[in-house]
N, CA, C and O atoms as a Tinker XYZ file with bonds, in Angstrom:
   460  protein
     1  N    101.905000  -25.376000  -22.746000    73     2
     2  CA   101.867000  -24.079000  -22.118000    64     1     3
     3  C    103.027000  -23.247000  -22.675000    63     2     4     5
     4  O    104.132000  -23.753000  -22.865000    81     3
     5  N    102.759000  -21.978000  -22.929000    73     3     6
     6  CA   103.738000  -21.091000  -23.551000    64     5     7
     7  C    103.984000  -19.864000  -22.676000    63     6     8     9
     8  O    103.051000  -19.292000  -22.112000    81     7
     9  N    105.254000  -19.470000  -22.572000    73     7    10
    10  CA   105.642000  -18.313000  -21.750000    64     9    11
    11  C    105.761000  -17.083000  -22.642000    63    10    12    13
    12  O    106.460000  -17.095000  -23.655000    81    11
    13  N    105.068000  -16.030000  -22.246000    73    11    14
    14  CA   105.101000  -14.765000  -22.978000    64    13    15
    15  C    105.526000  -13.677000  -22.001000    63    14    16    17
    16  O    104.949000  -13.539000  -20.922000    81    15
    17  N    106.545000  -12.903000  -22.388000    73    15    18
    18  CA   107.003000  -11.773000  -21.569000    64    17    19
    19  C    106.169000  -10.543000  -21.901000    63    18    20    21
    20  O    105.811000  -10.294000  -23.053000    81    19
    21  N    105.875000   -9.791000  -20.861000    73    19    22
    22  CA   105.053000   -8.594000  -20.991000    64    21    23
    23  C    105.702000   -7.477000  -20.195000    63    22    24    25
    24  O    106.073000   -7.673000  -19.038000    81    23
    25  N    105.841000   -6.305000  -20.805000    73    23    26
    26  CA   106.343000   -5.127000  -20.100000    64    25    27
    27  C    105.342000   -4.000000  -20.309000    63    26    28    29
    28  O    104.924000   -3.719000  -21.432000    81    27
    29  N    104.967000   -3.361000  -19.208000    73    27    30
    30  CA   103.985000   -2.285000  -19.236000    64    29    31
    31  C    104.615000   -1.001000  -18.722000    63    30    32    33
    32  O    105.250000   -0.980000  -17.668000    81    31
    33  N    104.427000    0.070000  -19.489000    73    31    34
    34  CA   104.957000    1.386000  -19.125000    64    33    35
    35  C    103.850000    2.246000  -18.544000    63    34    36    37
    36  O    102.747000    2.281000  -19.088000    81    35
    37  N    104.124000    2.943000  -17.448000    73    35    38
    38  CA   103.093000    3.795000  -16.848000    64    37    39
    39  C    102.857000    5.041000  -17.704000    63    38    40    41
    40  O    103.701000    5.424000  -18.514000    81    39
    41  N    101.695000    5.664000  -17.507000    73    39    42
    42  CA   101.431000    6.922000  -18.207000    64    41    43
    43  C    102.295000    8.019000  -17.604000    63    42    44    45
    44  O    102.903000    7.825000  -16.551000    81    43
    45  N    102.353000    9.167000  -18.262000    73    43    46
    46  CA   103.091000   10.288000  -17.670000    64    45    47
    47  C    102.588000   10.586000  -16.257000    63    46    48    49
    48  O    101.433000   10.311000  -15.929000    81    47
    49  N    103.451000   11.141000  -15.439000    73    47    50
    50  CA   103.123000   11.419000  -14.027000    64    49    51
    51  C    101.787000   12.139000  -13.902000    63    50    52    53
    52  O    101.478000   13.067000  -14.649000    81    51
    53  N    101.014000   11.679000  -12.937000    73    51    54
    54  CA    99.733000   12.313000  -12.653000    64    53    55
    55  C     98.576000   11.762000  -13.464000    63    54    56    57
    56  O     97.431000   12.147000  -13.228000    81    55
    57  N     98.839000   10.869000  -14.417000    73    55    58
    58  CA    97.761000   10.288000  -15.226000    64    57    59
    59  C     97.613000    8.820000  -14.877000    63    58    60    61
    60  O     98.536000    8.216000  -14.331000    81    59
    61  N     96.474000    8.244000  -15.182000    73    59    62
    62  CA    96.279000    6.816000  -14.936000    64    61    63
    63  C     95.745000    6.552000  -13.542000    63    62    64    65
    64  O     95.490000    7.481000  -12.775000    81    63
    65  N     95.581000    5.297000  -13.226000    73    63    66
    66  CA    95.004000    4.878000  -11.950000    64    65    67
    67  C     96.028000    4.067000  -11.173000    63    66    68    69
    68  O     96.193000    2.880000  -11.455000    81    67
    69  N     96.725000    4.661000  -10.204000    73    67    70
    70  CA    97.779000    3.944000   -9.498000    64    69    71
    71  C     97.293000    2.742000   -8.681000    63    70    72    73
    72  O     98.055000    1.794000   -8.485000    81    71
    73  N     96.046000    2.756000   -8.200000    73    71    74
    74  CA    95.545000    1.644000   -7.388000    64    73    75
    75  C     95.499000    0.341000   -8.177000    63    74    76    77
    76  O     95.716000   -0.731000   -7.612000    81    75
    77  N     95.218000    0.421000   -9.475000    73    75    78
    78  CA    95.101000   -0.780000  -10.296000    64    77    79
    79  C     96.434000   -1.203000  -10.876000    63    78    80    81
    80  O     96.506000   -2.197000  -11.599000    81    79
    81  N     97.505000   -0.457000  -10.568000    73    79    82
    82  CA    98.780000   -0.688000  -11.242000    64    81    83
    83  C     99.780000   -1.497000  -10.431000    63    82    84    85
    84  O    100.936000   -1.615000  -10.838000    81    83
    85  N     99.381000   -2.048000   -9.318000    73    83    86
    86  CA   100.310000   -2.863000   -8.548000    64    85    87
    87  C    100.396000   -4.266000   -9.108000    63    86    88    89
    88  O     99.526000   -4.685000   -9.872000    81    87
    89  N    101.443000   -5.004000   -8.736000    73    87    90
    90  CA   101.597000   -6.369000   -9.249000    64    89    91
    91  C    100.392000   -7.270000   -8.972000    63    90    92    93
    92  O    100.003000   -8.053000   -9.840000    81    91
    93  N     99.797000   -7.176000   -7.785000    73    91    94
    94  CA    98.645000   -8.027000   -7.457000    64    93    95
    95  C     97.433000   -7.764000   -8.341000    63    94    96    97
    96  O     96.905000   -8.696000   -8.948000    81    95
    97  N     96.975000   -6.503000   -8.429000    73    95    98
    98  CA    95.827000   -6.226000   -9.291000    64    97    99
    99  C     96.092000   -6.518000  -10.775000    63    98   100   101
   100  O     95.191000   -6.953000  -11.492000    81    99
   101  N     97.316000   -6.281000  -11.229000    73    99   102
   102  CA    97.623000   -6.556000  -12.636000    64   101   103
   103  C     97.619000   -8.060000  -12.884000    63   102   104   105
   104  O     97.128000   -8.518000  -13.915000    81   103
   105  N     98.162000   -8.823000  -11.950000    73   103   106
   106  CA    98.135000  -10.289000  -12.085000    64   105   107
   107  C     96.698000  -10.779000  -12.169000    63   106   108   109
   108  O     96.373000  -11.610000  -13.016000    81   107
   109  N     95.845000  -10.274000  -11.304000    73   107   110
   110  CA    94.432000  -10.656000  -11.325000    64   109   111
   111  C     93.789000  -10.295000  -12.654000    63   110   112   113
   112  O     93.034000  -11.088000  -13.216000    81   111
   113  N     94.085000   -9.092000  -13.163000    73   111   114
   114  CA    93.526000   -8.663000  -14.448000    64   113   115
   115  C     94.013000   -9.557000  -15.580000    63   114   116   117
   116  O     93.238000   -9.897000  -16.474000    81   115
   117  N     95.286000   -9.940000  -15.555000    73   115   118
   118  CA    95.821000  -10.820000  -16.598000    64   117   119
   119  C     95.156000  -12.188000  -16.580000    63   118   120   121
   120  O     94.857000  -12.752000  -17.632000    81   119
   121  N     94.925000  -12.721000  -15.385000    73   119   122
   122  CA    94.290000  -14.036000  -15.272000    64   121   123
   123  C     92.843000  -14.016000  -15.740000    63   122   124   125
   124  O     92.292000  -15.052000  -16.110000    81   123
   125  N     92.229000  -12.839000  -15.725000    73   123   126
   126  CA    90.820000  -12.715000  -16.121000    64   125   127
   127  C     90.646000  -12.225000  -17.554000    63   126   128   129
   128  O     89.514000  -12.065000  -18.010000    81   127
   129  N     91.736000  -11.986000  -18.271000    73   127   130
   130  CA    91.624000  -11.472000  -19.635000    64   129   131
   131  C     90.814000  -12.417000  -20.512000    63   130   132   133
   132  O     91.067000  -13.622000  -20.529000    81   131
   133  N     89.841000  -11.873000  -21.240000    73   131   134
   134  CA    89.124000  -12.718000  -22.201000    64   133   135
   135  C     89.976000  -12.839000  -23.467000    63   134   136   137
   136  O     90.081000  -11.889000  -24.243000    81   135
   137  N     90.572000  -13.992000  -23.667000    73   135   138
   138  CA    91.452000  -14.209000  -24.813000    64   137   139
   139  C     90.793000  -15.163000  -25.801000    63   138   140   141
   140  O     90.124000  -16.121000  -25.412000    81   139
   141  N     90.990000  -14.886000  -27.066000    73   139   142
   142  CA    90.438000  -15.749000  -28.100000    64   141   143
   143  C     91.394000  -16.918000  -28.381000    63   142   144   145
   144  O     92.511000  -16.714000  -28.858000    81   143
   145  N     90.952000  -18.116000  -28.086000    73   143   146
   146  CA    91.737000  -19.299000  -28.379000    64   145   147
   147  C     92.879000  -19.583000  -27.419000    63   146   148   149
   148  O     93.705000  -20.454000  -27.691000    81   147
   149  N     92.944000  -18.874000  -26.313000    73   147   150
   150  CA    94.020000  -19.083000  -25.338000    64   149   151
   151  C     93.496000  -18.731000  -23.944000    63   150   152   153
   152  O     92.421000  -18.154000  -23.784000    81   151
   153  N     94.298000  -19.103000  -22.945000    73   151   154
   154  CA    93.928000  -18.785000  -21.559000    64   153   155
   155  C     95.202000  -18.572000  -20.758000    63   154   156   157
   156  O     96.147000  -19.354000  -20.862000    81   155
   157  N     95.225000  -17.504000  -19.954000    73   155   158
   158  CA    96.351000  -17.279000  -19.051000    64   157   159
   159  C     96.155000  -18.212000  -17.858000    63   158   160   161
   160  O     95.177000  -18.098000  -17.120000    81   159
   161  N     97.097000  -19.132000  -17.683000    73   159   162
   162  CA    97.015000  -20.100000  -16.583000    64   161   163
   163  C     97.772000  -19.615000  -15.350000    63   162   164   165
   164  O     97.394000  -19.919000  -14.218000    81   163
   165  N     98.833000  -18.867000  -15.578000    73   163   166
   166  CA    99.654000  -18.368000  -14.479000    64   165   167
   167  C    100.327000  -17.090000  -14.948000    63   166   168   169
   168  O    100.700000  -16.965000  -16.114000    81   167
   169  N    100.478000  -16.145000  -14.035000    73   167   170
   170  CA   101.178000  -14.903000  -14.352000    64   169   171
   171  C    102.014000  -14.492000  -13.153000    63   170   172   173
   172  O    101.570000  -14.569000  -12.008000    81   171
   173  N    103.209000  -14.063000  -13.433000    73   171   174
   174  CA   104.098000  -13.533000  -12.397000    64   173   175
   175  C    104.405000  -12.093000  -12.774000    63   174   176   177
   176  O    104.920000  -11.824000  -13.859000    81   175
   177  N    104.087000  -11.169000  -11.874000    73   175   178
   178  CA   104.210000   -9.740000  -12.164000    64   177   179
   179  C    105.123000   -9.087000  -11.137000    63   178   180   181
   180  O    104.987000   -9.317000   -9.935000    81   179
   181  N    106.052000   -8.272000  -11.619000    73   179   182
   182  CA   106.957000   -7.521000  -10.752000    64   181   183
   183  C    106.782000   -6.031000  -11.035000    63   182   184   185
   184  O    106.743000   -5.611000  -12.192000    81   183
   185  N    106.677000   -5.243000   -9.979000    73   183   186
   186  CA   106.535000   -3.799000  -10.122000    64   185   187
   187  C    107.848000   -3.084000   -9.883000    63   186   188   189
   188  O    108.783000   -3.658000   -9.325000    81   187
   189  N    107.920000   -1.834000  -10.302000    73   187   190
   190  CA   109.110000   -1.019000  -10.085000    64   189   191
   191  C    110.327000   -1.521000  -10.838000    63   190   192   193
   192  O    111.457000   -1.351000  -10.378000    81   191
   193  N    110.109000   -2.133000  -11.983000    73   191   194
   194  CA   111.191000   -2.708000  -12.775000    64   193   195
   195  C    111.671000   -1.679000  -13.794000    63   194   196   197
   196  O    110.863000   -1.086000  -14.508000    81   195
   197  N    112.984000   -1.468000  -13.862000    73   195   198
   198  CA   113.552000   -0.552000  -14.858000    64   197   199
   199  C    113.509000   -1.252000  -16.214000    63   198   200   201
   200  O    114.178000   -2.264000  -16.421000    81   199
   201  N    112.720000   -0.705000  -17.128000    73   199   202
   202  CA   112.546000   -1.314000  -18.440000    64   201   203
   203  C    113.505000   -0.708000  -19.450000    63   202   204   205
   204  O    114.233000    0.238000  -19.151000    81   203
   205  N    113.491000   -1.270000  -20.651000    73   203   206
   206  CA   114.421000   -0.825000  -21.702000    64   205   207
   207  C    114.344000    0.663000  -21.982000    63   206   208   209
   208  O    115.347000    1.280000  -22.341000    81   207
   209  N    113.186000    1.237000  -21.825000    73   207   210
   210  CA   113.001000    2.660000  -22.113000    64   209   211
   211  C    113.530000    3.543000  -20.982000    63   210   212   213
   212  O    113.402000    4.766000  -21.049000    81   211
   213  N    114.124000    2.943000  -19.943000    73   211   214
   214  CA   114.650000    3.696000  -18.815000    64   213   215
   215  C    113.579000    4.177000  -17.857000    63   214   216   217
   216  O    113.831000    5.064000  -17.041000    81   215
   217  N    112.401000    3.611000  -17.943000    73   215   218
   218  CA   111.277000    3.994000  -17.101000    64   217   219
   219  C    110.935000    2.817000  -16.199000    63   218   220   221
   220  O    111.011000    1.663000  -16.621000    81   219
   221  N    110.556000    3.110000  -14.947000    73   219   222
   222  CA   110.101000    2.050000  -14.054000    64   221   223
   223  C    108.684000    1.655000  -14.450000    63   222   224   225
   224  O    107.811000    2.511000  -14.589000    81   223
   225  N    108.463000    0.370000  -14.629000    73   223   226
   226  CA   107.151000   -0.117000  -15.016000    64   225   227
   227  C    106.893000   -1.482000  -14.416000    63   226   228   229
   228  O    107.463000   -1.835000  -13.383000    81   227
   229  N    106.053000   -2.231000  -15.051000    73   227   230
   230  CA   105.708000   -3.577000  -14.614000    64   229   231
   231  C    106.237000   -4.581000  -15.627000    63   230   232   233
   232  O    106.113000   -4.381000  -16.835000    81   231
   233  N    106.823000   -5.650000  -15.132000    73   231   234
   234  CA   107.298000   -6.733000  -15.991000    64   233   235
   235  C    106.591000   -8.003000  -15.559000    63   234   236   237
   236  O    106.417000   -8.257000  -14.367000    81   235
   237  N    106.186000   -8.798000  -16.537000    73   235   238
   238  CA   105.454000  -10.031000  -16.231000    64   237   239
   239  C    105.875000  -11.140000  -17.177000    63   238   240   241
   240  O    106.341000  -10.903000  -18.292000    81   239
   241  N    105.696000  -12.346000  -16.697000    73   239   242
   242  CA   105.761000  -13.523000  -17.549000    64   241   243
   243  C    104.416000  -14.213000  -17.377000    63   242   244   245
   244  O    104.013000  -14.560000  -16.267000    81   243
   245  N    103.734000  -14.402000  -18.497000    73   243   246
   246  CA   102.437000  -15.059000  -18.484000    64   245   247
   247  C    102.576000  -16.421000  -19.142000    63   246   248   249
   248  O    103.207000  -16.556000  -20.191000    81   247
   249  N    101.987000  -17.419000  -18.523000    73   247   250
   250  CA   101.995000  -18.772000  -19.079000    64   249   251
   251  C    100.599000  -19.045000  -19.609000    63   250   252   253
   252  O     99.619000  -19.033000  -18.863000    81   251
   253  N    100.527000  -19.290000  -20.908000    73   251   254
   254  CA    99.244000  -19.452000  -21.572000    64   253   255
   255  C     99.066000  -20.853000  -22.131000    63   254   256   257
   256  O    100.007000  -21.470000  -22.630000    81   255
   257  N     97.847000  -21.335000  -22.038000    73   255   258
   258  CA    97.450000  -22.548000  -22.750000    64   257   259
   259  C     96.891000  -22.069000  -24.083000    63   258   260   261
   260  O     95.951000  -21.276000  -24.125000    81   259
   261  N     97.476000  -22.559000  -25.168000    73   259   262
   262  CA    97.066000  -22.146000  -26.506000    64   261   263
   263  C     97.490000  -23.228000  -27.491000    63   262   264   265
   264  O     98.319000  -24.076000  -27.157000    81   263
   265  N     96.930000  -23.211000  -28.705000    73   263   266
   266  CA    97.296000  -24.223000  -29.688000    64   265   267
   267  C     98.750000  -24.140000  -30.159000    63   266   268   269
   268  O     99.318000  -25.149000  -30.576000    81   267
   269  N     99.361000  -22.949000  -30.098000    73   267   270
   270  CA   100.751000  -22.781000  -30.540000    64   269   271
   271  C    101.363000  -21.574000  -29.838000    63   270   272   273
   272  O    100.661000  -20.777000  -29.216000    81   271
   273  N    102.669000  -21.457000  -29.949000    73   271   274
   274  CA   103.377000  -20.318000  -29.380000    64   273   275
   275  C    102.903000  -19.014000  -30.008000    63   274   276   277
   276  O    102.664000  -18.034000  -29.301000    81   275
   277  N    102.766000  -18.997000  -31.321000    73   275   278
   278  CA   102.299000  -17.782000  -31.996000    64   277   279
   279  C    100.871000  -17.429000  -31.605000    63   278   280   281
   280  O    100.540000  -16.250000  -31.474000    81   279
   281  N    100.027000  -18.430000  -31.418000    73   279   282
   282  CA    98.652000  -18.168000  -30.988000    64   281   283
   283  C     98.632000  -17.575000  -29.579000    63   282   284   285
   284  O     97.836000  -16.681000  -29.291000    81   283
   285  N     99.502000  -18.069000  -28.709000    73   283   286
   286  CA    99.579000  -17.535000  -27.346000    64   285   287
   287  C    100.041000  -16.085000  -27.366000    63   286   288   289
   288  O     99.471000  -15.236000  -26.680000    81   287
   289  N    101.071000  -15.805000  -28.150000    73   287   290
   290  CA   101.592000  -14.442000  -28.241000    64   289   291
   291  C    100.541000  -13.493000  -28.815000    63   290   292   293
   292  O    100.329000  -12.400000  -28.290000    81   291
   293  N     99.894000  -13.911000  -29.879000    73   291   294
   294  CA    98.875000  -13.064000  -30.513000    64   293   295
   295  C     97.718000  -12.802000  -29.560000    63   294   296   297
   296  O     97.263000  -11.665000  -29.437000    81   295
   297  N     97.237000  -13.847000  -28.882000    73   295   298
   298  CA    96.098000  -13.695000  -27.981000    64   297   299
   299  C     96.415000  -12.756000  -26.831000    63   298   300   301
   300  O     95.587000  -11.918000  -26.474000    81   299
   301  N     97.603000  -12.883000  -26.241000    73   299   302
   302  CA    97.959000  -12.000000  -25.130000    64   301   303
   303  C     98.135000  -10.570000  -25.609000    63   302   304   305
   304  O     97.735000   -9.631000  -24.920000    81   303
   305  N     98.728000  -10.394000  -26.782000    73   303   306
   306  CA    98.889000   -9.043000  -27.326000    64   305   307
   307  C     97.526000   -8.386000  -27.540000    63   306   308   309
   308  O     97.339000   -7.218000  -27.197000    81   307
   309  N     96.584000   -9.123000  -28.098000    73   307   310
   310  CA    95.239000   -8.584000  -28.303000    64   309   311
   311  C     94.556000   -8.303000  -26.961000    63   310   312   313
   312  O     93.880000   -7.286000  -26.807000    81   311
   313  N     94.735000   -9.203000  -25.995000    73   311   314
   314  CA    94.111000   -9.021000  -24.691000    64   313   315
   315  C     94.670000   -7.846000  -23.922000    63   314   316   317
   316  O     93.924000   -7.136000  -23.248000    81   315
   317  N     95.980000   -7.627000  -24.010000    73   315   318
   318  CA    96.568000   -6.503000  -23.277000    64   317   319
   319  C     96.181000   -5.172000  -23.888000    63   318   320   321
   320  O     96.241000   -4.147000  -23.209000    81   319
   321  N     95.786000   -5.160000  -25.150000    73   319   322
   322  CA    95.297000   -3.917000  -25.748000    64   321   323
   323  C     94.059000   -3.440000  -24.989000    63   322   324   325
   324  O     93.878000   -2.240000  -24.782000    81   323
   325  N     93.213000   -4.376000  -24.579000    73   323   326
   326  CA    92.044000   -4.023000  -23.777000    64   325   327
   327  C     92.410000   -3.646000  -22.355000    63   326   328   329
   328  O     91.730000   -2.831000  -21.731000    81   327
   329  N     93.465000   -4.225000  -21.845000    73   327   330
   330  CA    93.925000   -3.934000  -20.488000    64   329   331
   331  C     94.377000   -2.477000  -20.358000    63   330   332   333
   332  O     94.081000   -1.818000  -19.361000    81   331
   333  N     95.092000   -1.980000  -21.366000    73   331   334
   334  CA    95.634000   -0.616000  -21.313000    64   333   335
   335  C     94.768000    0.390000  -22.081000    63   334   336   337
   336  O     95.032000    1.592000  -22.046000    81   335
   337  N     93.745000   -0.099000  -22.766000    73   335   338
   338  CA    92.880000    0.784000  -23.541000    64   337   339
   339  C     91.914000    1.550000  -22.668000    63   338   340   341
   340  O     91.836000    1.312000  -21.463000    81   339
   341  N     91.174000    2.473000  -23.270000    73   339   342
   342  CA    90.175000    3.247000  -22.518000    64   341   343
   343  C     89.188000    2.316000  -21.809000    63   342   344   345
   344  O     88.639000    1.399000  -22.419000    81   343
   345  N     88.976000    2.555000  -20.550000    73   343   346
   346  CA    88.070000    1.733000  -19.755000    64   345   347
   347  C     88.723000    0.506000  -19.150000    63   346   348   349
   348  O     88.108000   -0.167000  -18.323000    81   347
   349  N     89.962000    0.193000  -19.543000    73   347   350
   350  CA    90.681000   -0.945000  -18.979000    64   349   351
   351  C     91.249000   -0.585000  -17.618000    63   350   352   353
   352  O     91.345000    0.596000  -17.285000    81   351
   353  N     91.629000   -1.587000  -16.820000    73   351   354
   354  CA    92.174000   -1.304000  -15.493000    64   353   355
   355  C     93.496000   -0.540000  -15.528000    63   354   356   357
   356  O     93.864000    0.090000  -14.536000    81   355
   357  N     94.215000   -0.582000  -16.648000    73   355   358
   358  CA    95.471000    0.177000  -16.788000    64   357   359
   359  C     95.359000    1.203000  -17.914000    63   358   360   361
   360  O     96.303000    1.404000  -18.678000    81   359
   361  N     94.209000    1.842000  -18.008000    73   359   362
   362  CA    94.004000    2.853000  -19.046000    64   361   363
   363  C     95.102000    3.917000  -18.964000    63   362   364   365
   364  O     95.411000    4.424000  -17.886000    81   363
   365  N     95.672000    4.238000  -20.090000    73   363   366
   366  CA    96.743000    5.233000  -20.132000    64   365   367
   367  C     98.131000    4.613000  -20.121000    63   366   368   369
   368  O     99.099000    5.266000  -20.512000    81   367
   369  N     98.244000    3.374000  -19.685000    73   367   370
   370  CA    99.526000    2.675000  -19.726000    64   369   371
   371  C     99.789000    2.229000  -21.158000    63   370   372   373
   372  O     98.901000    2.320000  -22.006000    81   371
   373  N    100.983000    1.753000  -21.434000    73   371   374
   374  CA   101.280000    1.234000  -22.763000    64   373   375
   375  C    102.057000   -0.074000  -22.645000    63   374   376   377
   376  O    102.747000   -0.321000  -21.656000    81   375
   377  N    101.927000   -0.894000  -23.666000    73   375   378
   378  CA   102.612000   -2.180000  -23.720000    64   377   379
   379  C    103.941000   -1.970000  -24.450000    63   378   380   381
   380  O    103.960000   -1.655000  -25.639000    81   379
   381  N    105.047000   -2.148000  -23.728000    73   379   382
   382  CA   106.378000   -1.981000  -24.317000    64   381   383
   383  C    106.868000   -3.283000  -24.939000    63   382   384   385
   384  O    107.661000   -3.265000  -25.881000    81   383
   385  N    106.401000   -4.401000  -24.419000    73   383   386
   386  CA   106.826000   -5.710000  -24.937000    64   385   387
   387  C    105.725000   -6.722000  -24.653000    63   386   388   389
   388  O    105.143000   -6.747000  -23.568000    81   387
   389  N    105.460000   -7.540000  -25.633000    73   387   390
   390  CA   104.547000   -8.666000  -25.479000    64   389   391
   391  C    104.997000   -9.696000  -26.508000    63   390   392   393
   392  O    104.534000   -9.702000  -27.648000    81   391
   393  N    105.909000  -10.568000  -26.081000    73   391   394
   394  CA   106.484000  -11.528000  -27.016000    64   393   395
   395  C    106.948000  -12.780000  -26.289000    63   394   396   397
   396  O    107.168000  -12.777000  -25.077000    81   395
   397  N    107.086000  -13.823000  -27.046000    73   395   398
   398  CA   107.548000  -15.088000  -26.492000    64   397   399
   399  C    108.957000  -14.925000  -25.936000    63   398   400   401
   400  O    109.779000  -14.203000  -26.500000    81   399
   401  N    109.221000  -15.596000  -24.839000    73   399   402
   402  CA   110.562000  -15.598000  -24.271000    64   401   403
   403  C    111.341000  -16.714000  -24.951000    63   402   404   405
   404  O    111.029000  -17.886000  -24.743000    81   403
   405  N    112.348000  -16.383000  -25.759000    73   403   406
   406  CA   113.039000  -17.432000  -26.513000    64   405   407
   407  C    113.767000  -18.437000  -25.628000    63   406   408   409
   408  O    113.853000  -19.612000  -25.982000    81   407
   409  N    114.286000  -18.007000  -24.496000    73   407   410
   410  CA   114.995000  -18.931000  -23.606000    64   409   411
   411  C    114.055000  -19.994000  -23.065000    63   410   412   413
   412  O    114.398000  -21.175000  -23.018000    81   411
   413  N    112.877000  -19.570000  -22.659000    73   411   414
   414  CA   111.905000  -20.524000  -22.139000    64   413   415
   415  C    111.333000  -21.358000  -23.286000    63   414   416   417
   416  O    111.174000  -22.571000  -23.148000    81   415
   417  N    111.021000  -20.714000  -24.425000    73   415   418
   418  CA   110.433000  -21.423000  -25.557000    64   417   419
   419  C    111.357000  -22.528000  -26.072000    63   418   420   421
   420  O    110.888000  -23.572000  -26.525000    81   419
   421  N    112.659000  -22.299000  -26.001000    73   419   422
   422  CA   113.621000  -23.288000  -26.473000    64   421   423
   423  C    114.053000  -24.272000  -25.377000    63   422   424   425
   424  O    114.897000  -25.138000  -25.608000    81   423
   425  N    113.465000  -24.126000  -24.186000    73   423   426
   426  CA   113.817000  -25.021000  -23.090000    64   425   427
   427  C    115.210000  -24.765000  -22.534000    63   426   428   429
   428  O    115.839000  -25.665000  -21.976000    81   427
   429  N    115.693000  -23.526000  -22.690000    73   427   430
   430  CA   117.058000  -23.194000  -22.271000    64   429   431
   431  C    117.070000  -22.217000  -21.088000    63   430   432   433
   432  O    118.068000  -21.528000  -20.879000    81   431
   433  N    115.990000  -22.146000  -20.319000    73   431   434
   434  CA   115.911000  -21.172000  -19.232000    64   433   435
   435  C    117.015000  -21.373000  -18.196000    63   434   436   437
   436  O    117.461000  -20.398000  -17.592000    81   435
   437  N    117.464000  -22.589000  -17.975000    73   435   438
   438  CA   118.533000  -22.811000  -16.999000    64   437   439
   439  C    119.864000  -22.248000  -17.521000    63   438   440   441
   440  O    120.680000  -21.762000  -16.739000    81   439
   441  N    120.077000  -22.312000  -18.828000    73   439   442
   442  CA   121.288000  -21.733000  -19.410000    64   441   443
   443  C    121.304000  -20.222000  -19.224000    63   442   444   445
   444  O    122.351000  -19.640000  -18.938000    81   443
   445  N    120.154000  -19.588000  -19.384000    73   443   446
   446  CA   120.082000  -18.138000  -19.217000    64   445   447
   447  C    120.366000  -17.745000  -17.775000    63   446   448   449
   448  O    121.024000  -16.734000  -17.526000    81   447
   449  N    119.882000  -18.528000  -16.830000    73   447   450
   450  CA   120.110000  -18.232000  -15.411000    64   449   451
   451  C    121.595000  -18.272000  -15.062000    63   450   452   453
   452  O    122.042000  -17.563000  -14.160000    81   451
   453  N    122.352000  -19.090000  -15.766000    73   451   454
   454  CA   123.789000  -19.191000  -15.502000    64   453   455
   455  C    124.596000  -18.096000  -16.184000    63   454   456   457
   456  O    125.730000  -17.822000  -15.792000    81   455
   457  N    124.016000  -17.471000  -17.200000    73   455   458
   458  CA   124.797000  -16.465000  -17.944000    64   457   459
   459  C    124.739000  -15.095000  -17.304000    63   458   460
   460  O    125.343000  -14.151000  -17.811000    81   459
């Protein structure tokens, strides 16, 4: 199982669908993503998170079953394109980050918690 960090930025004020943008609906959408060669087994989503761009958005860690770390990252990146694309539950949103978490990938998550 591989951990992939995901950050989603909301559309400009007044655009998008706020009902589908809460942590619960986004978690459900992530668990249902049709991914090629991978599957989201667990997702933890937090809303109202100040992201690198200085905007409040959604931050998630998704745990995927996949043949490799790169396959998990690629599959989630491709899947989230549909999530935020036209007709997706987060249409108008954008993906600010979709990459492997190096601390978790290296088995050093406890070290990060202490720093």
